[in-house]
C-alpha positions as a printed Julia matrix, in Angstrom:
281×3 Matrix{Float64}:
  80.5   115.2    75.48
  83.24  116.78   73.24
  82.42  120.08   71.66
  84.02  121.52   68.52
  86.15  124.65   69.27
  88.57  126.44   67.01
  90.68  128.29   69.4
  94.47  128.9    70.14
  94.88  125.69   72.06
  92.98  123.66   69.37
  95.55  124.94   66.92
  98.55  124.12   69.13
  97.35  120.49   69.8
  96.12  119.95   66.3
  92.64  119.03   67.72
  89.22  120.69   67.12
  87.36  118.64   69.69
  87.29  119.88   73.26
  86.82  117.23   75.94
  86.57  118.62   79.52
  88.4   115.64   81.06
  91.33  116.23   78.66
  91.56  119.91   79.64
  91.46  119.06   83.3
  94.18  116.52   82.75
  96.39  118.9    80.7
  96.04  121.8    83.05
  96.69  119.96   86.23
  99.54  117.85   84.72
 101.26  121.05   83.74
 100.51  122.67   87.0
 101.86  119.7    88.92
 104.92  118.59   86.94
 106.08  121.78   85.18
 107.66  124.16   87.63
 107.4   127.27   85.45
 103.7   126.66   84.62
 101.98  129.17   86.96
  98.35  128.41   87.42
  97.93  130.41   90.67
  96.57  133.63   89.22
  93.72  131.66   87.56
  90.39  130.17   88.86
  89.65  127.33   86.72
  91.24  126.09   83.53
  92.47  128.72   81.12
  92.94  127.38   77.66
  94.58  130.42   76.24
  97.19  130.33   78.91
  97.89  126.72   78.25
  98.28  127.64   74.43
 100.72  130.37   75.17
 102.65  128.05   77.43
 102.99  125.29   74.88
 103.68  127.74   72.14
 106.74  128.81   74.25
 107.58  125.23   74.99
 106.73  123.3    71.8
 108.78  120.2    72.75
 106.27  119.41   75.36
 103.26  119.05   72.99
 104.15  115.5    71.4
 105.23  114.25   74.93
 101.91  115.56   76.54
  99.79  113.85   73.83
 101.56  110.6    74.2
 101.22  110.73   78.0
  97.53  111.47   77.7
  96.9   108.45   75.45
  98.88  106.3    77.95
  97.45  107.59   81.26
  93.77  108.14   80.71
  91.66  105.07   81.03
  88.45  104.66   79.13
  85.31  106.65   80.28
  83.78  103.08   80.46
  85.96  102.29   83.47
  84.56  105.3    85.3
  80.84  105.0    84.88
  80.46  103.75   88.47
  81.71  107.22   89.6
  78.79  109.51   90.08
  78.24  112.93   91.52
  76.9   111.38   94.7
  78.5   113.66   97.41
  79.35  110.8    99.74
  81.04  108.76   96.76
  82.98  111.81   95.75
  84.42  112.53   99.32
  85.01  108.83   99.99
  86.82  108.29   96.54
  88.84  111.62   96.78
  90.45  110.47  100.06
  90.93  106.95   98.78
  92.43  108.27   95.53
  94.89  110.5    97.42
  95.82  107.76   99.69
  96.41  105.34   96.65
  98.27  107.62   94.33
 100.42  109.5    96.82
 101.48  111.87   94.01
 102.17  115.53   93.96
  98.8   116.76   92.95
  97.44  119.17   95.68
  93.79  118.85   95.85
  93.48  122.31   97.41
  94.48  123.74   94.0
  91.83  121.84   92.18
  88.92  124.12   91.4
  86.71  120.98   90.69
  83.48  119.71   91.9
  81.57  116.36   91.86
  82.99  113.4    90.13
  85.6   115.51   88.23
  87.68  115.81   91.44
  88.53  112.2    92.19
  88.76  111.34   88.42
  91.38  114.19   87.93
  93.31  112.86   90.86
  93.48  109.46   89.14
  93.98  110.9    85.74
  96.96  113.05   86.63
  98.66  110.12   88.47
 101.6   109.18   86.29
 100.83  105.55   85.7
  99.98  103.61   82.63
  96.35  102.58   81.76
  96.67   98.89   82.77
  97.87   99.79   86.18
  95.14  102.44   86.63
  92.4   100.18   85.42
  93.44   97.69   87.97
  93.42  100.11   90.76
  90.13  101.74   89.59
  88.42   98.34   89.6
  89.7    97.6    93.04
  88.38  101.0    94.23
  84.98  100.21   92.8
  85.05   96.85   94.69
  86.04   98.54   97.88
  83.33  101.08   97.5
  80.66   98.33   97.07
  82.04   96.53  100.04
  81.91   99.83  102.0
  78.34  100.44  101.06
  77.31   96.91  101.82
  77.95   97.83  105.58
  75.35  100.51  105.43
  72.7    97.99  106.92
  74.03   99.1   110.36
  72.6   102.62  109.78
  69.19  101.16  108.69
  67.52  102.63  111.78
  68.26  106.13  110.61
  67.09  105.75  107.02
  63.97  107.74  105.75
  63.71  109.7   109.19
  65.74  112.91  109.08
  64.63  113.61  112.72
  66.51  110.61  113.94
  69.48  111.87  111.95
  69.3   115.5   113.41
  68.97  113.81  116.83
  72.04  111.7   116.22
  74.13  114.63  115.4
  72.93  116.51  118.43
  73.83  113.52  120.59
  77.34  113.2   119.13
  78.02  116.82  119.68
  77.09  116.56  123.33
  78.71  113.19  124.15
  81.84  112.79  121.89
  84.62  115.15  122.89
  86.41  115.13  119.43
  83.26  115.69  117.4
  83.75  117.74  114.36
  81.81  117.79  111.09
  81.68  119.92  107.96
  78.41  118.39  106.82
  74.98  119.93  106.95
  74.17  117.52  109.86
  70.54  116.98  108.9
  69.91  114.15  106.64
  70.64  110.36  106.32
  73.15  111.18  103.65
  74.98  113.62  105.94
  75.13  110.99  108.65
  76.73  108.51  106.41
  79.37  111.02  105.29
  80.02  111.88  108.92
  80.56  108.25  109.81
  82.83  107.68  106.77
  85.03  110.47  107.87
  84.92  110.06  111.63
  87.41  107.14  111.72
  85.67  105.35  114.67
  86.43  101.73  115.15
  83.57   99.27  114.39
  83.06   98.67  118.12
  83.06  102.38  119.07
  80.66  103.13  116.17
  78.28  100.31  117.32
  78.48  101.65  120.83
  77.53  105.21  119.82
  74.68  104.1   117.52
  73.31  101.94  120.4
  73.41  104.85  122.75
  71.8   107.06  120.28
  68.86  104.61  119.79
  68.46  104.29  123.56
  68.43  108.05  124.06
  65.88  108.38  121.12
  63.58  105.83  122.89
  63.78  107.7   126.12
  62.97  110.86  124.37
  59.84  109.49  122.75
  58.74  107.81  126.03
  59.07  111.04  127.89
  57.03  112.84  125.11
  54.33  110.21  125.24
  53.96  110.82  128.97
  53.04  114.4   128.64
  49.53  114.87  129.87
  49.71  111.74  131.88
  50.4   110.76  135.47
  51.41  107.53  137.04
  49.15  105.88  139.77
  49.48  102.68  141.77
  46.22  100.86  142.51
  45.51   97.84  144.58
  42.99   95.63  142.62
  41.42   92.45  143.71
  42.52   89.3   141.99
  39.01   89.1   140.34
  39.25   92.65  139.0
  42.62   91.88  137.59
  41.42   88.78  135.89
  38.62   90.68  134.29
  40.98   93.5   133.28
  43.3    90.98  131.62
  40.33   89.34  129.7
  39.22   92.64  128.39
  42.77   93.66  127.32
  43.43   90.41  125.6
  40.0    90.32  123.86
  40.56   93.79  122.45
  44.31   93.61  122.0
  44.95   96.69  123.95
  46.94   97.45  127.04
  45.66   97.44  130.6
  46.1   101.04  130.91
  44.14  101.77  127.63
  41.39   99.34  128.79
  40.93  101.39  131.98
  41.1   104.62  130.07
  38.21  103.5   127.83
  36.1   102.39  130.77
  36.5   105.61  132.55
  35.67  107.69  129.32
  32.49  105.57  128.89
  31.5   105.95  132.48
  32.22  109.68  132.4
  29.94  110.14  129.35
  27.16  107.67  130.25
  27.22  107.53  134.08
  25.44  104.19  133.98
  27.44  101.7   136.14
  29.07  103.32  139.18
  25.88  104.98  140.45
  23.97  101.8   139.89
  26.67   99.76  141.67
  26.7   102.1   144.63
  22.87  102.23  144.75
  22.73   98.29  144.86
  25.47   98.24  147.57
  23.5   100.61  149.81
  20.25   98.65  149.33
  22.06   95.57  150.36
  23.49   97.2   153.47
  20.0    98.51  154.43
  18.62   95.07  154.22
């Protein structure tokens, strides 16, 4: 939203409305294309310094205002660009690859959506060209996000995401990441930046899922031991009937029977007593 400000730069430009996007464009256009405009001592945009520079170079004022009107697309064309960190990183890289101009992103003291927008704004192209390219970038972003379904297994479970990062660190020799390496969003950013082929990415995701399943299986085995029993066909048929009737596994059926017998002590003793009586007879 523009604000009204009566300062030296407003006087030089003949404008009393300050629009942040215009200031960004003016500062970095001068820093990029005017060799004697020295922005290095400053951190952020310095309107007073711009004003002094333009007062010393008045012939630039009309030219700059004309360029601004010819190079900055409408805010409506940029509404799809949000402060989503993943979008900002993806679009910054795409904008640099697309524009190939002299703007050095390391000198941009900008955050969020302001960074990729500034890269596109300062690019010396007319509005129609930029609008076409920005529309294509929006379409490309939507197509990129449409492929996120391959990451659905990780969504809404940050434990899986943390596990994935640990697996990648251990098993990929060229692993490197500047992200926090904790959340689903971090994982999406990592894969965006990793540059893996589709086949390799699918391979890694499959191995991560398998390793996770093995981890959970081992965790579920804690406090349990495996035994092999030989049962009669009659006992197996009875066990299967009980398991099917109650929709539980064979192992769980046996556990329940043992728990009940341990608490009640009704059946084994009676069965053995009857067996002994039969033998005595």
